[in-house]
C-alpha positions in Angstrom: -3.6 7.3 -15.6 -3.0 8.6 -19.0 -3.9 12.3 -17.9 -1.6 12.0 -14.9 1.3 10.9 -17.3 0.4 13.9 -19.5 1.3 16.3 -16.3 4.4 14.9 -15.6 7.4 16.7 -16.7 10.5 15.1 -15.2 11.6 11.9 -17.2 12.5 10.2 -13.9 8.8 10.8 -12.6 7.7 9.3 -15.8 9.6 6.1 -15.4 8.5 5.8 -11.7 4.8 5.7 -12.9 5.6 3.3 -15.7 7.2 1.0 -13.0 4.2 1.3 -10.8 1.8 0.7 -13.8 3.9 -2.5 -14.7 2.1 -3.7 -11.5 -1.3 -3.4 -12.5 -2.4 -6.8 -13.9 -5.1 -5.5 -16.2 -5.6 -5.5 -19.8 -6.3 -1.8 -19.8 -2.9 -0.9 -18.1 -1.3 -3.0 -20.9 -3.0 -1.1 -23.5 -1.8 2.1 -21.7 1.7 1.0 -21.5 1.5 0.1 -25.2 0.1 3.4 -26.2 2.6 5.3 -24.2 5.8 3.5 -25.9 4.3 4.6 -29.2 3.7 8.1 -28.2 6.9 9.0 -26.2 10.2 7.7 -27.5 12.1 9.1 -24.6 10.4 6.5 -22.3 9.6 3.8 -24.9 11.7 1.2 -23.4 10.2 1.7 -20.0 6.7 1.5 -21.2 7.5 -1.5 -23.2 8.8 -3.1 -20.1 5.9 -2.3 -18.2 3.6 -3.7 -21.0 5.9 -6.9 -20.9 5.4 -7.3 -17.1 1.5 -6.8 -17.4 1.3 -9.5 -20.2 3.2 -11.8 -17.9 0.9 -11.1 -15.1 -2.0 -11.8 -17.1 -0.6 -15.2 -18.4 -0.3 -16.2 -14.8 -3.2 -14.9 -13.2 -5.0 -17.2 -10.9 -8.7 -16.9 -10.4 -9.9 -17.8 -6.5 -13.2 -19.1 -6.3 -13.2 -21.0 -3.1 -9.6 -22.2 -3.4 -6.5 -22.1 -5.4 -2.9 -23.1 -5.6 -0.2 -20.7 -6.5 2.8 -22.9 -7.7 6.5 -21.7 -7.9 6.4 -22.3 -11.7 4.0 -19.5 -12.2 5.5 -17.0 -10.0 6.7 -13.8 -11.1 10.2 -12.7 -9.7 11.5 -9.5 -8.9 14.7 -10.8 -7.8 18.5 -10.5 -7.9 19.2 -14.3 -7.1 15.9 -16.2 -6.6 14.8 -18.4 -9.2 12.7 -21.3 -10.4 14.2 -24.7 -10.4 12.1 -27.1 -12.4 14.0 -30.2 -11.6 11.6 -33.2 -10.5 12.8 -33.0 -6.8 12.6 -29.4 -6.5 9.9 -27.6 -8.4 10.4 -24.5 -6.3 11.8 -21.0 -6.0 15.5 -21.5 -4.8 18.4 -19.5 -4.3 16.6 -16.8 -2.4 19.5 -15.2 -0.8 19.2 -11.5 -1.3 17.0 -9.6 1.0 15.5 -7.6 -1.6 14.2 -10.8 -3.6 10.5 -10.6 -3.9 8.1 -13.0 -5.5 4.3 -12.7 -6.4 1.4 -13.9 -8.2 -1.6 -12.0 -9.6 -4.7 -13.3 -8.3 -8.5 -12.5 -8.9 -10.7 -13.2 -6.0 -14.4 -13.9 -7.2 -15.9 -13.2 -3.5 -15.0 -11.5 -0.5 -14.4 -13.3 2.6 -11.9 -14.8 4.8 -9.0 -16.9 3.3 -6.3 -19.1 5.0 -2.9 -19.2 3.4 -0.7 -22.2 3.5 2.8 -22.3 2.1 4.7 -25.4 1.0 8.5 -24.8 1.8 11.8 -26.6 2.5 14.6 -25.3 4.6 17.9 -26.6 6.3 18.2 -26.8 10.0 19.4 -23.4 11.5 18.1 -21.1 8.9 14.7 -20.2 10.1 14.4 -16.5 8.9 11.3 -14.3 8.9 9.3 -13.5 5.9 5.9 -11.6 5.2 3.1 -12.5 2.8 1.0 -9.5 1.7 -2.2 -9.0 -0.3 -4.8 -6.4 -0.2 -4.6 -4.7 3.1 -3.2 -7.8 4.9 0.3 -8.8 6.1 1.0 -12.3 7.6 4.3 -12.4 9.1 5.8 -16.0 9.4 9.1 -17.8 10.3 10.6 -20.3 7.8 10.2 -23.8 9.6 13.1 -26.2 9.4 12.1 -29.2 7.4 15.3 -31.3 7.4 16.6 -30.5 4.1 16.4 -28.4 1.1 14.1 -30.9 -0.8 12.2 -32.1 2.1 8.9 -30.1 1.7 6.4 -29.4 4.4 3.1 -27.2 4.2 2.8 -24.7 6.8 -0.5 -22.8 7.8 0.7 -19.1 8.3 -2.8 -17.5 9.0 -5.9 -15.9 7.4 -6.3 -12.9 5.3 -9.5 -10.7 4.7 -10.5 -10.0 1.1 -13.2 -7.0 1.5 -14.1 -6.8 -2.3 -13.7 -9.2 -5.2 -11.3 -8.2 -7.9 -7.7 -8.3 -8.6 -4.9 -8.3 -6.2 -1.2 -9.3 -6.1 -0.1 -11.7 -3.6 3.5 -11.1 -2.4 6.1 -13.0 -0.4 9.3 -11.1 0.9 12.0 -11.8 3.4 11.8 -9.6 6.5 15.6 -10.7 7.0 17.9 -13.5 5.6 20.8 -14.3 8.3 21.5 -17.5 7.1 22.6 -18.9 3.5 19.1 -18.9 2.1 15.6 -17.8 2.9 13.5 -21.1 1.9 12.9 -23.1 -1.3 9.1 -22.2 -1.9 7.0 -24.8 -3.9 3.5 -23.5 -3.6 1.1 -21.3 -1.8 -2.6 -22.5 -1.1 -5.4 -20.1 -0.8 -8.7 -21.6 0.7 -12.0 -19.9 1.7 -13.1 -20.2 5.4 
């Protein structure tokens, strides 16, 4: 990537590359972002922001051997409104009202295979919007399930994904559309090898 960066002339294109670099949860990516921040004062703040995002991802990296739980507390948010609510009755991502709000977790799979995905969520009656879960080349589309209240959590099996190769990935959750007041409150995602 450093060679590609060196070939880029327009500052806007450099910032775009750095934004993408910030999504690579790997120590080498963090090292590259930090070195670019030192070498190029014109983009230092963007490179530093990328390094900070990578560092946050590394702190929250979840290793999946046969199963793993991705808690809302450790989710990384790319959001206008969605936030983590740590109150005892919630422990979830809440205020998920903006259609561009995304949450994600860096994960490292130890072995290839088929994995089931379950989501623990809460939703008022009538707000059953659609969302998608993406990881690697897999995309699962699901509908929010009405649970009877914003603090009444239920675990829903939303499907299976295929991991072809061990390694690092990003599991993301994003709304397809939000027609109601909020998408849902999301407490955790469970990944389990089949």
